[in-house]
C-alpha positions in Angstrom: 12.5 -34.6 79.9 15.1 -37.2 80.9 16.4 -39.9 78.5 18.4 -42.9 79.7 19.4 -45.5 77.1 20.6 -48.1 79.6 21.7 -48.7 83.2 25.1 -47.4 84.1 25.6 -49.8 87.0 23.9 -52.7 88.8 24.3 -51.6 92.4 20.7 -52.5 93.3 21.0 -56.1 94.6 17.6 -57.2 95.9 15.6 -55.8 93.0 17.8 -57.3 90.4 17.4 -60.8 91.9 13.6 -60.9 91.9 12.1 -63.7 89.8 9.3 -63.5 87.3 6.0 -63.7 89.0 3.1 -61.3 89.3 3.7 -58.3 91.4 7.3 -57.0 91.6 8.7 -53.9 93.4 11.7 -51.8 94.2 13.2 -52.1 97.7 15.7 -49.3 97.9 13.7 -46.1 97.3 12.4 -45.4 100.8 15.9 -44.8 102.1 15.9 -41.8 99.9 12.5 -40.5 101.1 10.8 -41.7 98.0 7.8 -44.1 97.5 8.7 -47.6 96.3 7.5 -48.7 92.9 5.4 -51.7 92.0 4.8 -53.3 88.6 2.5 -56.2 87.7 3.7 -58.8 85.2 1.2 -61.5 84.4 2.8 -62.9 81.2 5.4 -65.5 82.1 7.0 -65.0 78.7 8.5 -61.7 79.9 12.1 -62.4 80.8 13.0 -61.9 84.5 16.1 -60.0 83.2 13.8 -57.3 81.7 11.7 -57.0 84.9 14.9 -56.6 87.0 16.2 -54.0 84.5 13.1 -51.8 84.9 13.3 -52.0 88.7 17.0 -51.2 88.8 16.4 -48.2 86.5 13.8 -46.8 88.9 16.0 -47.4 92.0 19.1 -45.8 90.4 17.1 -42.8 89.2 15.8 -42.2 92.7 19.3 -42.7 94.2 20.6 -40.1 91.8 18.0 -37.5 93.0 15.1 -38.0 90.6 11.7 -37.7 92.1 8.6 -39.2 90.6 5.0 -38.3 91.3 1.5 -39.8 90.7 0.0 -38.6 87.5 3.3 -38.2 85.7 4.0 -40.2 82.5 7.1 -42.3 81.9 8.0 -43.4 78.3 9.6 -46.8 78.3 10.8 -47.7 74.8 7.9 -46.5 72.6 5.3 -47.1 75.3 3.8 -44.3 77.4 3.1 -45.4 81.0 1.4 -43.6 83.8 2.4 -43.4 87.5 -0.5 -44.0 89.9 -0.5 -43.6 93.7 -1.2 -46.9 95.4 -1.9 -47.9 99.0 1.1 -48.1 101.3 2.9 -45.1 99.8 3.6 -47.0 96.6 3.7 -45.8 92.9 2.4 -48.3 90.5 3.2 -48.2 86.8 0.2 -48.4 84.5 0.3 -49.0 80.8 -2.2 -48.7 77.9 -4.4 -51.8 77.5 -3.6 -51.8 73.7 -7.3 -52.3 73.0 -9.1 -49.0 73.7 -9.0 -45.8 71.7 -8.5 -43.4 73.3 -6.0 -44.8 75.7 -7.2 -46.7 78.8 -4.5 -47.4 81.4 -4.4 -50.8 83.2 -2.3 -52.2 86.1 0.3 -54.0 84.0 3.6 -53.6 82.2 3.3 -56.8 80.1 3.0 -55.0 76.8 5.6 -52.4 77.8 8.3 -55.0 78.4 7.4 -57.4 75.6 7.4 -54.6 73.0 10.7 -53.2 74.3 12.3 -56.6 74.1 10.9 -57.3 70.5 11.9 -53.9 69.3 15.5 -54.0 70.6 15.9 -57.5 69.3 14.7 -56.5 65.9 17.2 -53.7 65.7 20.0 -56.0 66.9 19.0 -58.4 64.2 20.0 -56.0 61.4 22.7 -53.8 62.9 25.4 -54.0 65.5 26.3 -50.3 65.4 23.0 -48.5 65.8 20.9 -48.2 68.9 17.1 -48.5 68.8 15.4 -45.3 67.7 12.3 -45.4 69.8 9.4 -43.2 68.7 6.5 -42.4 71.1 3.1 -43.9 70.7 1.8 -40.4 70.8 3.5 -39.6 67.5 1.9 -40.2 64.1 2.4 -42.3 61.0 1.3 -41.9 57.4 -0.5 -45.1 56.4 -2.3 -46.5 53.4 -6.1 -46.4 53.8 -6.2 -50.2 53.7 -3.5 -50.7 56.3 -5.7 -52.7 58.6 -6.3 -55.5 56.1 -3.6 -55.7 53.5 -1.2 -58.7 53.8 1.6 -57.0 51.8 3.0 -53.8 53.3 6.1 -51.6 52.8 7.1 -49.7 56.0 9.6 -46.9 55.5 11.2 -44.8 58.3 12.1 -41.2 57.6 13.7 -38.9 60.3 11.2 -38.1 63.0 10.1 -34.5 63.5 8.1 -33.3 66.5 4.8 -35.3 66.5 5.7 -37.2 63.3 7.4 -40.6 64.0 8.8 -40.7 60.5 7.0 -44.0 59.7 5.0 -44.4 56.5 3.1 -47.5 55.4 2.3 -48.2 51.7 0.6 -51.0 49.9 3.1 -52.2 47.2 0.2 -53.8 45.2 -1.6 -50.4 44.9 0.6 -48.8 42.3 -2.1 -46.4 41.2 -2.9 -45.4 44.7 0.7 -44.6 45.4 0.2 -41.5 43.2 -3.0 -40.4 45.1 -2.5 -38.6 48.4 -6.2 -39.3 49.3 -5.2 -43.0 49.6 -3.2 -42.1 52.7 -4.2 -41.0 56.2 -2.4 -40.0 59.3 -2.9 -42.0 62.5 -1.3 -42.2 65.9 1.3 -44.9 66.4 -0.9 -46.1 69.3 -3.8 -46.6 67.0 -1.6 -48.3 64.4 -0.3 -50.6 67.2 -3.8 -51.5 68.4 -5.0 -52.3 64.9 -1.8 -53.9 63.6 0.1 -55.3 66.6 2.3 -57.3 64.3 4.0 -54.1 63.2 5.0 -52.9 66.7 8.2 -54.9 66.6 9.6 -52.7 63.8 8.9 -49.3 65.3 12.4 -48.7 66.7 14.3 -49.3 63.4 16.4 -46.3 62.3 15.5 -43.8 59.6 16.7 -44.9 56.2 15.5 -48.5 56.7 12.5 -50.2 55.1 10.6 -53.3 56.0 8.9 -55.4 53.3 6.1 -57.7 54.3 5.1 -59.9 51.4 5.0 -63.7 51.7 6.5 -65.6 54.6 9.8 -63.8 54.9 10.3 -60.4 56.5 12.9 -58.3 54.6 14.7 -55.3 56.0 16.1 -53.0 53.3 18.9 -50.4 53.7 20.5 -47.9 51.3 22.6 -50.7 49.8 19.8 -53.3 49.5 18.5 -56.1 51.7 20.1 -56.5 55.1 20.6 -60.2 56.0 19.7 -60.9 59.6 22.5 -61.7 61.9 23.0 -65.5 62.5 21.0 -66.6 65.5 19.1 -63.3 65.7 15.5 -62.7 66.5 14.6 -61.9 62.9 16.3 -65.0 61.6 14.4 -67.2 64.0 11.2 -65.3 63.3 11.5 -65.8 59.6 12.2 -69.5 60.1 9.0 -69.8 62.1 7.0 -67.8 59.5 8.3 -70.1 56.7 7.4 -73.2 58.8 3.9 -71.9 59.2 3.6 -71.1 55.6 4.5 -74.7 54.7 1.9 -75.9 57.1 -0.7 -73.8 55.5 0.4 -75.0 52.1 -0.2 -78.6 53.3 -3.7 -77.6 54.3 -4.5 -76.4 50.7 -3.5 -72.7 50.5 -0.3 -71.4 49.0 1.1 -68.9 51.6 3.1 -67.3 48.8 0.5 -66.6 46.1 -2.7 -67.3 48.1 -3.9 -69.6 45.4 -5.6 -73.0 46.1 -3.2 -75.9 46.0 -6.2 -78.1 45.2 -6.7 -76.5 41.8 -7.2 -78.7 38.7 -3.7 -79.8 37.6 -2.2 -79.2 41.0 -0.2 -76.3 42.3 3.6 -76.0 42.1 4.3 -74.4 45.5 8.0 -74.9 45.2 8.0 -73.1 41.8 6.1 -70.2 43.5 8.8 -69.9 46.1 11.6 -70.2 43.6 10.1 -67.4 41.6 9.8 -65.2 44.7 13.2 -65.9 46.0 14.7 -64.9 42.6 12.7 -61.7 42.4 14.4 -58.3 42.3 13.4 -55.0 43.8 11.3 -52.9 41.4 11.1 -49.3 42.6 7.7 -47.8 42.6 7.4 -44.0 43.0 5.2 -43.2 46.0 3.9 -39.7 46.5 3.0 -38.8 50.1 1.9 -35.6 51.7 4.0 -35.3 54.8 3.9 -32.2 56.9 2.3 -30.1 54.2 4.7 -31.0 51.4 4.8 -33.8 48.8 7.6 -36.3 49.2 8.5 -38.9 46.5 10.1 -42.0 47.9 11.4 -45.1 46.2 9.1 -47.9 47.4 10.6 -51.3 46.6 8.0 -53.7 45.4 9.2 -57.2 46.1 8.4 -60.6 47.4 9.7 -63.1 49.9 11.3 -66.4 51.0 13.7 -67.8 53.8 14.5 -67.9 57.8 13.9 -65.7 63.2 14.3 -65.5 68.3 17.3 -64.8 70.3 17.3 -62.5 73.3 19.9 -59.7 73.4 20.2 -57.0 75.9 21.0 -53.9 73.9 20.0 -50.3 74.9 16.6 -49.8 76.4 15.1 -46.3 76.3 13.2 -44.5 79.1 12.0 -41.0 78.8 10.3 -39.1 81.6 7.8 -36.4 81.0 7.1 -33.9 83.7 3.5 -33.0 83.8 0.3 -35.0 83.1 -0.9 -36.7 80.0 -3.1 -34.4 78.0 -5.9 -35.8 75.8 
């Protein structure tokens, strides 16, 4: 297994200059007796910078002696991709369609590059000293049984171990259930990503961090309390957008904070709701989880939300190569 966190140089000139379009390819691999690579990008929201990064990585790996073969898998960030032989002595990179369970590979890297960008930008929003800690979609997470539908969630990252990603998801409103292991199940990160795509952006946060989803603001908690997003960061812009949408929903008659009707008799003081939430304090709730055959008690902050998140940064990107074929 080979892990590369980032490119060490930018010697590949033609690949780096390719614009965002549909089909992109390397141009320098054949001189080393290796097939060229092709990737398909149909989402014009994927930055050309990220497309060029992936092509350069492939070219530099081949130039350094790496050899890739059809049927092998390549982990890019958290995403597991598949190499497939294509006409003209070309290797195409296929990715999961993020719809089917089990995995169905399609001719695209849209999700791969979008998830990679969102995950690295989320990490950069809350720390300038830590690199993204990418799990694999083949690893598992411990989740509350209602994880598909609940609007409030607490995500906690513990150290990963073998097939365990270290992620747990609890419902902060289910205090009784937090003491009941039967209220938790283990699912693959891929399944979690398919059923809750809004959570994928958090998957590369480091162990020891928590994400609180309750109300319009996303809060990231560390050992010393809430971590304020860096000014101009992805998370700051994302929170600003979420708050704007919450206000728009409130104008349509639903309080995005308490979910109550703003058309109730006597009116609804939405601003009072927000003031109460913004002044709320963390209230630890003991959560008992069965992880790897043992019971673990974790402090699960139960709190609420308020406040302001998209800026592209180019911090470390992770690529892991697995020799051998994907097993079911």
